[in-house]
N, C-alpha and C positions, 0 to 999 in steps of 0.2 A: 504494499500500500504506499509506504514510504515512497520507495522508487517510481511508483507510477505519479503519485500528486505532485513530487518535487522535480521529474525529470531528471534526476540524478541516477540514471539506468545503470552507471559503474561505481557507485557505491558499496564501501566494504566495511565491514565490522573493524578491520584492523588499520584502517585508514582514522587517525584522529579527527581530521577535518570533518570526514563524513559521519563519524561517532558523534561528536559534539554538534552537527546539524541535526542528525537523528533526534537528538536528546530535545534540542529545541523545538523542532516539529514535534514530537511525543507531547512535550508537556502543554504546548498550545493547542494541540488538538484536545488533550484532557480538560483544557480551562474550556473550549467550547462544548465539548459533547456532555462531561460531568460538572460543569462549573465550577472548577476546582480552581482556586487562585493561584497563580505562578509563585507566589509568595508563601505558600501552604507545603514545606517540602515532606511533611508528614503523609499528608494525603496525596500528593502527587507521586511520593513514591510507592504506595500501595497500588494505585492505578497503575502505574508502570510495572510492578510486580505481579498482581493479578491480572492486570488488563481489564479494559474499559467494561466487557461485559460481567466480568466477575466483581467488580469492584464492590458490589453491594453486599457481598457476602464476607468481607474481610475480617469482620469480628469475629467468625469463626476460627481464624486463623492467628493465634497466638505469636507465632514464630513471626511472622510478617510484621505484626504490631511492633514486636520487639525491634526488628530490623529498622522499620520507621522511626521509630523513637531516636534510635542512633542516628539516622540520616537527619532528622531535625535537630539534633544538638549540634552536629558537625556543621550544618548550616548555619545554625545560629552561631557557631564560633566564627567561620568564614565571615559573616554580616559583620561582625565586630571588629574582627580585623581589618575588614574593608573600611568601616566608619573611622577608624583610628587613623589611618593611612589617606584618605580621600581628599583632604586639601591638598597633601603634597602631591598626589597623583593628578589633580585638577589643575596644577600651577602650568604657567605658560613656559615651554622649554625651548631654550634656543640653543642650536647647534652652530658653532662659531669654527670656521674651516681657516 
């Protein structure tokens, strides 16, 4: 479905660019289909792990809930790290040769 919708017919899991693009495509589709915010790492992970059709049954799967909590915690850690260095990243940069 990804290859057809994006036109990326030669995408592979082993190419980082394709993998990252797939995750973006999948999370945006999840937002559209299941109305899950892009900022909700917990539910986005569950939708990815269980699939769109089986998402509604995730509460029966204790293991996926544990994994999703780990993903949520990691996402929160990354968000804190990004917030700490956001100003530095947004500064104008000049390269002088």
